[in-house]
Every structure is written in C-alpha cells, then in structure tokens.
C-alpha positions as CSV (number, residue, x, y, z in Angstrom):
1,X,-25.1,7.1,5.7
2,X,-23.8,8.9,8.8
3,X,-20.8,11.2,8.5
4,X,-17.5,10.0,9.9
5,X,-14.5,12.2,10.7
6,X,-11.0,10.6,10.7
7,X,-9.2,13.1,13.0
8,X,-5.6,14.1,13.5
9,X,-3.8,11.6,11.2
10,X,-0.1,11.8,11.6
11,X,0.3,11.6,7.8
12,X,-2.2,11.2,5.0
13,X,-0.6,9.6,1.9
14,X,-3.0,10.7,-0.9
15,X,-1.6,9.1,-4.1
16,X,-2.9,12.1,-6.0
17,X,-1.3,13.4,-9.2
18,X,1.2,15.4,-7.1
19,X,2.1,12.8,-4.6
20,X,0.8,15.0,-1.8
21,X,1.2,14.0,1.8
22,X,-0.5,15.9,4.6
23,X,0.6,16.1,8.2
24,X,-1.8,16.4,11.2
25,X,-4.7,16.0,8.9
26,X,-8.5,15.3,9.1
27,X,-10.7,13.5,6.6
28,X,-14.4,13.8,6.4
29,X,-16.5,11.0,4.9
30,X,-20.1,11.3,4.0
31,X,-22.5,9.1,1.9
32,X,-19.6,6.9,0.8
33,X,-17.4,9.7,-0.4
34,X,-14.4,11.7,0.7
35,X,-15.9,15.2,1.1
36,X,-13.2,17.2,2.9
37,X,-9.5,17.0,3.7
38,X,-7.9,19.5,6.0
39,X,-7.0,20.5,9.6
40,X,-9.3,21.3,12.5
41,X,-12.4,19.8,10.9
42,X,-15.5,19.1,13.1
43,X,-18.5,16.8,12.8
44,X,-21.8,15.9,14.4
45,X,-21.2,12.3,13.3
46,X,-18.8,9.6,14.5
47,X,-15.1,10.6,15.1
48,X,-12.2,8.2,14.6
49,X,-9.0,9.3,16.3
50,X,-6.0,8.6,14.1
51,X,-3.4,10.2,16.3
52,X,0.0,8.6,15.5
53,X,-1.4,6.8,12.5
54,X,-0.8,6.9,8.7
55,X,-3.8,7.0,6.4
56,X,-3.5,5.6,2.9
57,X,-6.0,4.8,0.2
58,X,-7.4,1.3,0.6
59,X,-5.2,-1.2,-1.1
60,X,-6.4,-2.9,-4.3
61,X,-5.9,-6.5,-5.2
62,X,-5.9,-7.2,-8.9
63,X,-5.6,-11.0,-8.9
64,X,-6.8,-13.7,-6.6
65,X,-8.3,-17.2,-6.5
66,X,-10.3,-17.0,-3.2
67,X,-11.3,-20.7,-3.3
68,X,-7.6,-21.7,-2.9
69,X,-7.6,-20.6,0.8
70,X,-8.8,-24.2,1.5
71,X,-5.7,-25.7,0.0
72,X,-2.8,-23.9,1.5
73,X,0.5,-25.7,1.9
74,X,-0.7,-29.0,0.4
75,X,2.3,-31.2,0.9
76,X,2.4,-32.8,-2.6
77,X,2.2,-29.3,-4.2
78,X,4.7,-27.4,-1.9
79,X,7.7,-27.8,-4.2
80,X,6.2,-28.1,-7.6
81,X,6.4,-25.9,-10.7
82,X,3.3,-24.4,-12.1
83,X,2.0,-27.2,-14.3
84,X,2.8,-30.0,-11.8
85,X,1.3,-27.9,-9.0
86,X,-1.9,-27.5,-11.0
87,X,-2.2,-31.2,-11.8
88,X,-1.7,-32.1,-8.1
89,X,-4.5,-29.7,-7.0
90,X,-7.1,-30.2,-9.7
91,X,-8.4,-33.4,-8.2
92,X,-8.8,-31.8,-4.8
93,X,-10.6,-28.7,-6.2
94,X,-12.9,-31.1,-8.2
95,X,-14.5,-32.1,-4.8
96,X,-15.5,-28.5,-3.9
97,X,-19.1,-27.4,-3.8
98,X,-21.0,-24.2,-3.1
99,X,-20.2,-24.1,0.7
100,X,-16.4,-24.5,-0.1
101,X,-16.6,-21.6,-2.4
102,X,-18.5,-19.4,0.0
103,X,-16.5,-20.1,3.2
104,X,-13.1,-20.0,1.4
105,X,-14.1,-16.6,-0.1
106,X,-15.1,-15.3,3.4
107,X,-11.8,-16.4,4.8
108,X,-9.8,-14.9,1.9
109,X,-11.7,-11.6,1.9
110,X,-11.2,-11.2,5.6
111,X,-7.5,-11.8,5.3
112,X,-7.3,-9.2,2.6
113,X,-9.3,-6.7,4.6
114,X,-7.0,-7.1,7.6
115,X,-4.1,-6.3,5.3
116,X,-5.7,-3.0,4.3
117,X,-7.5,-4.1,1.1
118,X,-10.7,-2.4,0.2
119,X,-11.2,-3.6,-3.5
120,X,-10.3,-7.0,-4.8
121,X,-10.8,-8.9,-8.0
122,X,-11.2,-12.7,-7.9
123,X,-10.6,-15.2,-10.7
124,X,-13.0,-18.2,-10.3
125,X,-12.5,-20.6,-13.2
126,X,-13.9,-23.9,-11.9
127,X,-17.5,-24.6,-10.8
128,X,-17.8,-28.2,-9.6
129,X,-20.8,-29.7,-7.9
130,X,-23.2,-26.8,-8.3
131,X,-20.8,-24.0,-7.3
132,X,-21.4,-20.6,-8.9
133,X,-19.9,-17.2,-9.0
134,X,-22.8,-16.1,-6.9
135,X,-21.2,-17.9,-3.9
136,X,-18.3,-15.6,-3.8
137,X,-20.3,-12.5,-4.5
138,X,-22.5,-13.2,-1.5
139,X,-19.3,-13.5,0.6
140,X,-18.1,-10.1,-0.5
141,X,-21.4,-8.6,0.3
142,X,-21.3,-10.0,3.8
143,X,-17.9,-8.7,4.6
144,X,-18.4,-5.4,2.8
145,X,-15.4,-5.2,0.4
146,X,-15.7,-3.7,-3.0
147,X,-15.6,-6.7,-5.4
148,X,-14.6,-7.4,-9.0
149,X,-15.3,-11.1,-9.5
150,X,-14.5,-12.6,-12.9
151,X,-16.4,-15.6,-14.4
152,X,-13.6,-17.8,-15.4
153,X,-13.7,-21.1,-17.3
154,X,-11.8,-24.2,-18.5
155,X,-13.0,-26.0,-21.6
156,X,-10.0,-28.0,-22.9
157,X,-9.2,-31.0,-20.7
158,X,-6.6,-33.7,-20.9
159,X,-8.4,-35.6,-23.6
160,X,-7.9,-32.7,-26.0
161,X,-4.4,-31.8,-24.9
162,X,-5.2,-29.4,-22.1
163,X,-4.0,-29.5,-18.5
164,X,-7.2,-29.9,-16.4
165,X,-9.0,-33.2,-15.9
166,X,-12.3,-33.7,-17.8
167,X,-14.3,-33.3,-14.5
168,X,-13.4,-29.6,-14.3
169,X,-14.0,-28.5,-17.9
170,X,-17.3,-27.1,-19.2
171,X,-19.0,-27.0,-22.6
172,X,-18.3,-23.7,-24.2
173,X,-21.9,-22.7,-25.0
174,X,-22.7,-23.3,-21.3
175,X,-19.8,-21.1,-20.3
176,X,-20.9,-18.2,-22.5
177,X,-24.5,-18.5,-21.3
178,X,-23.4,-18.3,-17.7
179,X,-21.2,-15.4,-18.4
180,X,-24.2,-13.5,-19.8
181,X,-26.2,-14.5,-16.7
182,X,-23.7,-13.2,-14.1
183,X,-23.1,-10.0,-15.9
184,X,-26.8,-9.3,-16.2
185,X,-27.4,-10.2,-12.6
186,X,-24.5,-8.5,-10.8
187,X,-22.5,-6.1,-12.9
188,X,-22.9,-2.4,-11.9
189,X,-21.1,0.1,-14.2
190,X,-22.1,3.1,-12.0
191,X,-19.5,5.2,-10.2
192,X,-19.1,3.9,-6.6
193,X,-20.3,0.4,-7.6
194,X,-19.7,-2.3,-5.1
195,X,-19.7,-5.1,-7.6
196,X,-18.4,-5.2,-11.2
197,X,-18.1,-8.5,-13.1
198,X,-15.4,-9.4,-15.6
199,X,-15.0,-12.4,-18.0
200,X,-11.9,-14.6,-17.5
201,X,-11.2,-17.8,-19.4
202,X,-8.5,-19.4,-17.2
203,X,-5.5,-19.5,-19.5
204,X,-4.3,-20.3,-23.0
205,X,-3.6,-23.9,-22.0
206,X,-7.1,-24.6,-20.6
207,X,-9.5,-23.0,-23.1
208,X,-9.8,-23.0,-26.9
209,X,-8.9,-20.2,-29.2
210,X,-12.5,-19.9,-30.1
211,X,-13.6,-19.4,-26.5
212,X,-11.0,-16.7,-26.0
213,X,-12.2,-14.8,-29.1
214,X,-15.9,-15.3,-28.3
215,X,-15.4,-14.1,-24.7
216,X,-13.6,-11.0,-26.0
217,X,-16.5,-10.2,-28.3
218,X,-19.0,-10.8,-25.5
219,X,-17.1,-8.6,-23.1
220,X,-17.1,-5.7,-25.5
221,X,-20.8,-6.2,-26.2
222,X,-21.5,-6.1,-22.4
223,X,-19.0,-3.4,-21.7
224,X,-17.1,-5.4,-19.0
225,X,-13.4,-6.2,-18.6
226,X,-11.4,-9.2,-19.6
227,X,-8.9,-11.1,-17.5
228,X,-6.7,-14.2,-17.8
229,X,-3.2,-15.6,-17.0
230,X,-0.5,-14.9,-19.5
231,X,3.3,-15.6,-19.9
232,X,3.5,-16.9,-16.3
233,X,6.7,-18.9,-16.6
234,X,8.9,-20.7,-19.2
235,X,6.5,-23.6,-19.4
236,X,3.7,-21.3,-20.3
237,X,5.7,-19.6,-23.1
238,X,6.9,-22.9,-24.5
239,X,3.3,-24.2,-24.6
240,X,2.2,-21.1,-26.5
241,X,5.0,-21.4,-29.0
242,X,4.4,-25.1,-29.6
243,X,0.6,-25.0,-29.7
244,X,-0.1,-21.7,-31.3
245,X,3.1,-21.0,-33.1
246,X,3.6,-17.6,-31.4
247,X,4.5,-16.0,-28.1
248,X,1.8,-15.2,-25.5
249,X,1.6,-11.5,-26.3
250,X,1.0,-12.2,-30.0
251,X,-1.7,-14.8,-29.2
252,X,-3.5,-12.3,-27.0
253,X,-3.3,-9.6,-29.6
254,X,-4.7,-11.8,-32.4
255,X,-7.7,-12.8,-30.3
256,X,-8.7,-9.3,-29.1
257,X,-7.1,-9.6,-25.7
258,X,-5.3,-6.3,-25.5
259,X,-6.8,-2.9,-24.7
260,X,-7.8,-0.7,-21.8
261,X,-10.5,-3.2,-20.8
262,X,-8.0,-6.1,-20.4
263,X,-5.6,-7.1,-17.7
264,X,-3.4,-10.1,-17.6
265,X,-2.0,-11.9,-14.5
266,X,1.7,-12.5,-13.9
267,X,3.3,-11.6,-17.2
268,X,6.6,-12.7,-15.8
269,X,8.1,-13.6,-19.2
270,X,6.9,-10.7,-21.3
271,X,9.7,-9.7,-23.7
272,X,10.4,-6.1,-24.9
273,X,8.0,-6.3,-27.9
274,X,5.2,-7.5,-25.6
275,X,5.8,-4.8,-23.1
276,X,5.6,-2.2,-25.9
277,X,2.4,-3.8,-27.1
278,X,0.8,-3.6,-23.6
279,X,2.0,0.0,-23.3
280,X,0.6,1.1,-26.7
281,X,-2.8,-0.7,-26.1
282,X,-3.1,0.3,-22.4
283,X,-3.4,-3.3,-21.4
284,X,-3.0,-3.9,-17.6
285,X,-0.9,-6.3,-15.7
286,X,-1.5,-7.9,-12.3
287,X,1.9,-8.4,-10.8
288,X,2.0,-11.3,-8.2
289,X,5.5,-11.4,-6.8
290,X,5.0,-13.8,-3.9
291,X,3.3,-16.4,-6.0
292,X,5.9,-16.0,-8.7
293,X,8.6,-16.7,-6.0
294,X,6.8,-19.6,-4.5
295,X,6.4,-21.4,-7.9
296,X,9.8,-20.4,-9.1
297,X,8.4,-18.6,-12.1
298,X,10.9,-15.7,-12.0
299,X,10.9,-11.9,-11.5
300,X,8.5,-10.0,-13.7
301,X,10.1,-7.0,-15.5
302,X,8.0,-4.5,-13.6
303,X,10.6,-1.7,-13.9
304,X,10.7,-2.1,-17.7
305,X,6.8,-2.2,-17.8
306,X,6.6,1.0,-15.7
307,X,9.1,2.9,-17.8
308,X,7.3,1.9,-20.9
309,X,4.0,3.1,-19.5
310,X,2.2,-0.2,-18.8
311,X,-0.5,0.0,-16.1
312,X,0.6,-2.3,-13.3
313,X,-1.2,-3.3,-10.1
314,X,-0.5,-6.0,-7.5
315,X,-2.2,-9.3,-6.9
316,X,-1.8,-11.8,-4.0
317,X,-2.8,-14.7,-6.4
318,X,-4.4,-17.8,-4.9
319,X,-3.5,-19.0,-1.4
320,X,-2.4,-22.4,-2.8
321,X,0.5,-20.7,-4.6
322,X,1.1,-17.8,-2.2
323,X,-0.1,-19.4,1.1
324,X,-1.0,-15.9,2.2
325,X,-3.3,-13.1,1.1
326,X,-1.6,-10.1,2.7
327,X,-1.4,-7.2,0.2
328,X,1.1,-5.2,2.3
329,X,3.5,-8.2,2.1
330,X,2.9,-8.4,-1.6
331,X,3.8,-4.7,-2.1
332,X,7.0,-5.1,0.0
333,X,8.0,-8.2,-2.0
334,X,7.4,-6.3,-5.3
335,X,9.7,-3.6,-4.1
336,X,12.4,-5.9,-3.0
337,X,12.4,-8.1,-6.1
338,X,12.8,-5.1,-8.4
339,X,15.8,-4.1,-6.3
340,X,17.2,-7.6,-6.6
341,X,16.8,-7.5,-10.4
342,X,17.7,-3.9,-11.1
343,X,19.4,-2.2,-8.1
344,X,18.5,-0.6,-4.9
345,X,17.0,2.5,-6.6
346,X,14.8,0.4,-8.9
347,X,11.6,0.8,-6.8
348,X,10.9,3.1,-3.8
349,X,8.6,2.2,-1.0
350,X,6.2,4.9,-2.1
351,X,6.2,3.6,-5.7
352,X,5.4,0.1,-4.5
353,X,2.6,1.5,-2.3
354,X,1.3,3.3,-5.4
355,X,1.1,0.0,-7.3
356,X,-0.9,-1.4,-4.4
357,X,-3.4,1.5,-4.4
358,X,-3.9,3.8,-7.3
359,X,-2.1,1.4,-9.7
360,X,-4.5,-1.4,-8.9
361,X,-7.5,0.8,-9.3
362,X,-6.3,1.9,-12.7
363,X,-5.8,-1.7,-13.8
364,X,-9.3,-2.6,-12.8
365,X,-10.7,0.4,-14.6
366,X,-11.8,2.3,-11.5
367,X,-11.4,6.1,-11.7
368,X,-13.4,6.6,-8.5
369,X,-11.0,5.0,-5.9
370,X,-7.4,4.4,-5.2
371,X,-6.5,7.8,-3.9
372,X,-7.4,10.2,-1.2
373,X,-9.0,13.2,-2.8
374,X,-12.3,15.0,-2.4
375,X,-14.9,13.4,-4.6
376,X,-13.3,9.9,-4.5
377,X,-14.9,7.0,-2.8
378,X,-14.3,6.7,1.0
379,X,-12.1,3.6,0.8
380,X,-9.3,4.2,3.4
381,X,-6.8,2.3,5.5
382,X,-5.6,3.5,8.8
383,X,-2.2,2.2,10.0
384,X,-1.0,2.4,13.6
385,X,2.8,3.2,13.3
386,X,3.2,3.3,17.1
387,X,4.1,-0.4,17.4
388,X,7.4,-2.3,17.4
389,X,7.4,-2.6,13.5
390,X,7.9,1.2,13.1
391,X,9.8,2.0,16.3
392,X,12.8,4.1,15.4
393,X,11.6,4.9,11.8
394,X,12.5,8.3,10.6
395,X,9.8,8.1,7.9
396,X,6.7,6.3,9.1
397,X,4.9,7.0,5.8
398,X,7.4,4.6,4.2
399,X,5.2,1.8,5.4
400,X,6.8,-0.9,3.3
401,X,10.2,-0.3,4.8
402,X,9.2,-0.2,8.5
403,X,5.5,-0.6,9.1
404,X,2.7,-2.9,10.2
405,X,1.3,-5.5,8.0
406,X,-2.1,-5.5,9.7
407,X,-4.4,-2.5,9.4
408,X,-5.9,-0.8,12.4
409,X,-9.1,0.5,10.8
410,X,-10.5,0.0,7.3
411,X,-13.3,1.9,5.6
412,X,-15.1,0.8,2.4
413,X,-17.6,3.2,0.9
414,X,-17.4,5.0,4.3
415,X,-18.5,1.9,6.2
416,X,-16.1,0.6,8.8
417,X,-15.0,-3.0,8.0
418,X,-12.1,-3.3,10.4
419,X,-11.9,-1.6,13.8
420,X,-8.9,-1.9,16.1
421,X,-7.5,-4.6,14.0
422,X,-10.6,-6.8,14.0
423,X,-13.2,-7.6,11.3
424,X,-16.5,-6.1,12.5
425,X,-18.9,-7.2,9.8
426,X,-18.7,-11.0,10.2
427,X,-18.1,-13.5,13.0
428,X,-14.6,-14.4,11.9
429,X,-13.8,-17.1,14.5
430,X,-16.9,-19.0,13.4
431,X,-16.0,-18.7,9.8
432,X,-12.5,-20.0,10.5
433,X,-13.8,-22.9,12.4
434,X,-15.9,-24.0,9.4
435,X,-12.9,-23.2,7.1
436,X,-10.7,-25.6,9.0
437,X,-13.3,-28.3,9.1
438,X,-13.8,-28.1,5.4
439,X,-10.0,-28.2,4.8
440,X,-9.8,-31.3,7.0
441,X,-12.5,-33.0,5.0
442,X,-10.7,-32.4,1.8
443,X,-7.4,-33.7,3.3
444,X,-9.0,-36.8,4.8
C-alpha cells in the first residue's frame, strides 16, 4: 500500500495512555499502520494537508442495526416505548430480503463514515426471505469500513410468550448451524483484521435460556465475542424478573454472559450490584444515548460505570430508534446526559471523545486501533475546524463542544474512505436513490 503523509495538523488528539495532544504535527501511514508521528516529516507518497484541522482516532460504533435505516421515522412508531415500537416494526421488517439488507447497510455505513467512524459493529437478528449476514458484510467491504458484524437471532415468538411474530423466529438448531457457518467463513482473529464476527441472540425476551447458554458455549469454542441487549428499560427489567425470577445482570451471569469477551447494549437500568459485576468480570457496555432518549428508556448510569471500571463504548443503535447514525452527535449527547444526571463536571468533552474512540475499541476487543500511536492501525479522522461550528472556539480540540459533525477526511487501514467530506469508495447518490425506492415500497 502506498505511503500517505497527513501533514501539519493543527492538533493531533492521540487517546494514548497519557492523553497526549500534539500541535503542528505530521502522521505517516504505511501498509495500513501508523509508522511515525512528529514534525517536519517528508514522504515520496501522497500528502494530505491538514492545516487548520484536528486529527483524532477513527470513531468506533459498538451497537447498530444497519437494516433499520430503511424504517426511519415510521409514523406509528414515532412515539412508542420499546416493546410497542418493536411490535409496530416487526411486520415491516418481515418483508425485507437480501437487497434490503445490503442497501440499508451501505446507507448506514456511509452515514457512519461521514461522521468519522472507522470501525462499527452491527447486530443483525432477523433473516427474512433469504437474507443473510453475508449481505451486510459485502456492504462493509464495498465501503471499506472495519466491521464487526454479529449473527443475531430470535427463536421465541408470540406463541411461546415472546415478543416477535412467528414469521421472524428461527429454529434454534438452524441458528447455531448458521452461527458456525458465518464464523468459519468470515471471522479473522489476526491483528488488523477488517472483519471479525460475533454471536448475538437478540434479547432475553426473544430467545430461550437454552439458546443463550448454547451460544455462549459456541462463542468460547470459536473464540469470538458475545453481544445482546440487556436492561434497556423498565419493561425489560420487569420481563426478566417475572419470567426468569431475577434481574437481567443475574440472568446474564448464570448463562455465561459476562466476561471480557461479552458486551451488552444499553444497560440503562443496571443497578449497583450489576455495575460491580460488569466491572469485576470486564464485561463491556455499548451506551446508546440518543436511542435511549428517543424511546424514553432513561439515562444510563455511565458515570457510575466508569468510576467502577466498566468498559464503556458508544453505539448509535438502529436508525428506527435513533433516526440518525452520527457518532459525533452520539458522543455529544452522552456527555450532555451525564451532566444532566450528575452535574456539569460529570463528563468532559475529551472523556466523551475517548468513549467514542479508544473506549469503543476496548469494548470490541480491539487492541490494535482506537488511538493514534506508532504501531496502531491507520484508522484516522480529520476534522476541519475552520467552519462556522468552531468559529470563536478557544479549544478546537474540544470537538464535542464546538466542532463539526461531518468529517473532512477518513482513513481506514490507511485507505482513504472520505475525501473533502464525500465518500469516495461507492457511488452514494445511486445508493440513496435505491434506498429511498425500497423504503417507499415498504411504506406502500
């Protein structure tokens, strides 16, 4: 891969162990890696002038449902709580097929890239009409984002007391067989991997206790990570207590769903004992503040989690519950909500940015990205702070207080994905035209 030099950055926010920030700095990228950081560097390769710009690690999204970009702002679901929202959307999602999954993933991944995201997970838990995880993996390869898709599942439908309709549930032996297939076909454990696969039964109210346990055993056998929704709102906790006779954290622990190889989405309603459990077991949390606001789920106790030592990253969640997939907006909302809950000093702009970069990488088990250091992967976001959003700012590196929400340039594994604020790896207008046509077909 040709060498690239990012030259004369106003500030480089490294997210290293010391919180280092370098002024008037260059960064040399070669073979997908950051090979040199300093001043006055030269190159025989391509040069990207970053004068007046802030450079950060690429942002990391720890929870998404890319397929939901086709069901933004559905009128009947706009004002519903979680369970009612799901029951409204399930029949629409049951009409999806492979093209819906592929095009919605292209759209969602492009939106993430334009917000500075270089690594994203995705939780795909329904596979109607021949759709497969392969459809979203192909989309990530086209755009060039680093991808951590998870093979989700729903196996308990309405007939057995679950939430989803029978048309969207699968037989559990078939689920486990396909989990093995996608891990064997796509998972890459090597440093610098572009695709790693996780296993992710949807939630305690849509799969059986047996599938949760069997999936945990399979994941440990395959050395891949585990993901699900947990303690998302009061309804979720009440369901766990009524159905399983325990709180969500205890349910997770009993079935092998705690540990460094597990991360749970939302966790809005974790209590002090569950926070301690997650800290002791190094279980990760994907904090999704915008979705939690949109669905009225509450404010997750992130300050308490952080103080206890829980690994926390950020997630945009699905676009049917967030309506957006902008990771910068997510980080700012995370910062503001902790201040609402615990005071103006509860979370700084830099701490929130850390959650969006290094924090997310740690949650996804990546020790090769999430910071700007020599030897780390060349996943970088370049932010132009010369615009109206930052005009008058005394601290342009405090991006979440006064900064752009769209990246100028984005590099993944040293390859430029966004240049001058535009995606360069796909024909985005054509993708959006097809996206809107598919959405209209679903609405008709």
